[in-house]
C-alpha positions, 0 to 999 in steps of 0.5 A: 707756141710762142711760149716756146719761141720765147723760151728758145729765144731766151735760151740764146741770150744766155749763150750768146748776145750780140750787145743790144742787137737792135739799138734804139736811135732816138736821140739821133734821129727826129720822128714826127707822126701825123694825125691818123687819116680815115682810108674809106676804100680800105677802111682803115686809119693812115698816119704818116711818119717822118724820120730824119738823121740829126747827125753829121754822119750816116747811120747805116742800116738794117733799121726797124720802125718799132710801134708801141702803145699804139691804141688802134692795131697796127696792121702792115707790121712785119714782125714783133720784138722781144717785148711783143711790140710790132715793128716795120723793117725798112728797106733803105739801108743808110740814112746820110746826114740830114736825110728825111725818109717817110712811111706810111702807117695802117691801123684797124679802124676803131671808135677811138683817137689814134696814138702811138709811139714810134721808134727807129732801131739799128741793127749792131752786127758785133757778136762779140759780146756775150751776155752773162748776167741780167735783170729784166725786172719782169717778175713781181718781186725784187730778185734777192738772189740778184741784189741785196738791199743796204739799210741805214741812216748814214747819209753816204759820207757826204750829208745826204738826207735820206734813210735807205730802207728794204721797204716796198714803198721804196723799191718795187717792181711794176709793169717790168720796171724797177722802181726806186723811189724817194719819199718825203718822210722822217725815218730812223735807222742804223747810223753805221753804212753797214747797218751794224751796231745799236747807233741809230739816226733820224732823216727826212728821207727814205730811199732804196739802194741795191747792190749785186755785191757777191751776187754779181761781181765783175772784171772788165766787161759792158754794163747796160742799163735802160733807165729814166731819171727822176728830176727836182732839186735834191736828187741824186740817182747814181748807176754805179760800181764799188770794188767788192775786195778793196784791195788797195784799201779804203775808198777811193784807194780801190776805185770807184766806177760811175756809169751815170749820175745826175743832179736836180734835173730840170732845175735852173742850171749853173752850168758855165756854158748854158744859156740860162733857160734850158734846165739842168739836163746833164748826166756824168760818167766818173772814176774816183781813184788816188788815196784813201779818202781825203786824198783821193782824186776823180776825174770824168764827163758830162754829157747831154742829149741832142736838142736839150732834151732832158734825162727825166723825160723818157729812157735812155741806154746808159753803157760803160765798156770797161777792159784792161787800161780802158774804160768808155762811156755811153748813152744811147750808143753815142761814145762820148768819154774814154779814160786810160790807165796812164791817167788814173792810179792807185796809191796806198799803205802795204802790210808793213805800212810801207808806200806803195803805187799800184800797178799801172792798171790799178785800181781797175784790175780787180772786180766790182759790183754794181749799185742803184740808187737815189739820193736826196740832197748831200754834199753835191746835190745839195749844194749846186743848181738851186741849192738845198732840197725842193721837197715839193718835188717828192716823191720821186723814182729812178725807173730801170727797164734792164740791167745787162752785163757782157763779157768779151768772148774774144778775150775774157781775161782783159776784155779787149777786142769788143771796143765800141769806139767813137774816134770823136770821144773825149779822151778825159785828162785825168791825174798822174800818182804824186810822189809817195812820201819816200819819193820825194824830192830832197827839196820837198821833204818836210825834214831833210834827214842827213844821217840818222843810223846811217846816211840818206841815201840820196846824199854822199859822204865826203872829204876835203883832206889835203893832209891826209889826217881825216877819216870817217866811218860808221860806229855803233853806240849803245841805245843810239845805233850807228852814228857818224864817227870822224877822226881828225890828227891834224888840223886841216880838212873837213868832212861834208854831206853833199847833195845829188845836185845843187838844190834850192832850199830858200824855204827853209830860210824863214823857220829853218834849223839845222840840227844834231847831236854831238860828242867829243871822245877824244882831243888833246885838251878839254875844249876845241873847236870846230866849224860848222857850214853850209856850202854853196861853193867855195868860197861861197860858204857860211860858218859857225864856230862851234865850241866842244868839251871833252867828255862821254855826254852827247850835246844837242846843237840848233842852228838857225838856217837864217842866221847860219847863211848870214854868217858868211865865211870867216875865211874869205870875207864878203863871201857867204853861201845861199839857201837858193843853191846849196850843194853841200847841206853840212860840213864840219871842220875840226880845227884841231886833232879830236875824235868827235861823233854824230847822230841825228843830223837833219834840217827841220822846221822849228816853231816852238823855239821863236818869239814870233813865227811868219806864216805868210808875208808875200809868200806861204812860208814852210812848213805852212801853206795854204788850202781849202775845203769846198763843199761845191764850187770853187774858192780861187785862191792866188798870190797878187801884187797888192795895190798897197805898193808897201805890201808887195804880194798878198794872198787873194781869195775869191769865193764862188761858193757858200760852203767852204774854208781857206786854212793856213796849215802845216806840210804833211809828214812821211806818214801823210800827217800834218806836222803839229807844233806847240805853239803855247808859248804865243800870245796871239795869231795875227793877220791883216784883211782887206776885202774888196768885194763883199755882195752879202747883206750880212757880212759876218766872218769867221776864224778858227785855230785847229790841232786835228779834227775834232780838236780846235777852238771852234768858230769865232766871229771877227768884226767885218772889216770896211771894204777896201781897208787894210784891218789888222786883227789879233786874235789873243790865244787864250780867246780861243782856248776859252771859246764855247765848245773849244777842244783846242791843244795848243801844244799840238797845232797843225792848222794855225788859221783858218777864215772863211765868210760865214758858212752858207753865205760867201758867194761873191766875196773877194778878200785879201790876207797878208802878214799872218803870223804867231806873235809873243808879247816876251813876257812868259808869265802870260801864256795861254794855260795848256794844262791846269794843275789840280793839286788840292781839292777843286770843284769844277761845278758848285753852284756855276761852272769853274774857269775852263769848265762848261756843259756838253753833249756829244751827239745833239741829242739831249740838252745841258743847261743850267736850272735853278734847283729847290734843295741845291740852288743852281744846278747842271740839268741834262735832259736825254730828249732825242732818240739818238745815242749820246753822252753827255756831262762836263767838258774842260777847254783846257786839260787837267792834270790830277796826277797831284791828286791821286789818291784822292776822289771824284765826287758828285751829287746827282738827282736822277729826274726820270729814268729813260724809256728802256727801263734796262738801261743803266746808269754810267760815269765816263772820263775821258783824257784829251789825249783819247784815254778814257776809263767807264764805269756803272754809277753804281760801282761807287766806293759807297755802294749807292744804288741810284734811285729816282728823285732823290739827291744822292752824292757818290765817290769814286777813286781816282786812282782806280779810274787811272787803273781803268784806263784814263790819262788823268794828267789830260783829263778833259771830260766827266760824263754822266749818261744811260747805256749808249742808245738807250738814253732817251727820256732820262733826266738828271740835275748834277752839282757839286762836282769836285776832285777831293781827298 
């Protein structure tokens, strides 16, 4: 009969379920149990239970006192829960704030010590939530119709240290609980996040990650999970949701919903509001959204259980309610946070590459699925609290009692009408969508394009035409399209491009130029003149006299804006335009009858033409700005007045972290890519550094220059400056190029300076930077080498490396070293010792141009000492250009048909023209690689010598 009742009860669950009909109140009440006392008259054991309302509001019934794990049978119970635990219905219907209620329990006498667990449950009279999906984890095995395992050693994209497996060791059911267990053990698995491909990685921990994708996908609803968290430094449990369809693009443009996360529970808390005694006990609810990484943002809130109870000490109910335009977070029924669509957004590029802002509730208007996992370490858990990973605490488990998903029966289309709302919950302040690249105000654009085929839609074209002699039109020119055509039949009047309002364009003063193409197609003489101006409102105008020659050829004009501003108004002495308030961004005034055409009219930043470029002096100087990457903690960056009165403002950096870098980088273009400049004509990057505070024993400082990861100079240590003393550093660009491992391309730099205290050791450092600039000595004969021309036979390794060349391994799974070979003397030895895929060989810090020797050959001698463990592996040759182009061939495809033989020096030849035709750009060559098949290299070893480009 009891079995039939249980079946009927489950049928009721799947038709209509009042979400958590009986909800536990364990965090809102305090329950104290007395020891058992022998009742001689009734021959039973009696215990008293004291129940106190800990909240400042009344709790409304009905109430049940549920008894579980009792060592003796309870006698005075009135019913049983669905889980078989006896309960007592309390008479009271309300517990006012601070009230204490006592109740007596009677247990059947037995020869053992009395023990039991008591919990108070409250009935929630709300039948609007309908249960649509659940897993109570009561079976013997994980239900694969509801969950799939992710299997990879990817690291979650943020350097987590676990491999996710599908083994029973890492995820299993026991006593009605799902156990996700992280173990300290070395494991090798797929390196790709989806487990595909042949690439593998080895990590020191294992765990499990389950997801409901395509087995449980929902848009709106209530998601309720009862769970017990793991503890210890390096633990990172998460119950969260990801989009199933990624409608708005890659993470996190399509969103992420974190129902509950925690890191490093029970470790020393680093919370700013902590008492330095209570261990870490925060749980978090968060949204991730915005644009695709790295332009994503997140917002959320943490929560602490009452009385400093730790989430790792017991089970708690974590819930999230999601409806159109609003998402709410709960712990044990306490509504602690709300986020609304006015404070989130999604921005993405459509199929045509045009940037769009999603509808007001995007990205949280699509279906999501659930994930359950326990990560180890990573960018968050590994960098807060006590930092790192405490391997002594493992194994650790995330235990889950149930997962239940409900939909709102009142309105399943938008999930609205079933909300459980507490007015005391915090409304989280998120983010507003930034302007799209095409929506940026004119004053903020990286290039102020005024005319290109057509006039900028945010500007207007007008004339000053008192004599009626000047006219404008758009003419079509072959290979150019639309150009601005100006006809002047007299000598008075001008044409101007007017801005929508007066703009402060002072950030263009240092490095800005006015540029345009022009040609004169008719005039009364072979030479005529025109005034080119910028205008702050007459007579505050500055001009430049431009001489034009009659002809069909276009010429390009480039006028530094600072020089044009300073030139003043030749028609009204003592006046000049100010870039602080520009009315007309371009004025041209023909001084005699002529017909001219103008194209590509714009303001842009000039770096390549200058003999020095200021990056920071008193302020950030466009197109450069300051930014930071912070793995954890924070770096406070501010412009402050220096104590040195000669300096004005300086950039001050305060490091509240151990893993961060600060960089001076160019602004973004319309594709959200940084602007790239050819700085090869400069000789050095220069800056002044003043360290105010540095509590570290090892006072290391590092700089580098980047050209878009992985292109860069690599880290270079600089001499530590004395405390409270300004020190000037001049770093030759040639040193950046020759740095070990450098791939710096000086013709394509976006980040001229990255600076930071030594990685992993930064906390407490306060430093100031000033006078950041690129400088030149004026002698172009000693400029850094940006490409090495090869026009005659050239060795890149013969008893040692040639200039600019070094040994290289892509993935830290092979050693590349110099050895003395008995037959060939000093040689390169490459040992593929690691299990992960890798390629190795020679790398040039400066690309080589082989276009002058294209009829020649690449030759080299190699001795294969051992074959890889995988005997099917074939040896391969790969040449790669700095632009990413490459050619890859089998070693056996050499011109002489030589087959590789183990233990014997052999000389190989390959045609450069054939390698070029196979895809590599030999005018930018920087890698010459020799390796076994990808993923099969382990165990292979070879020696290499006499590597040359020859005829």
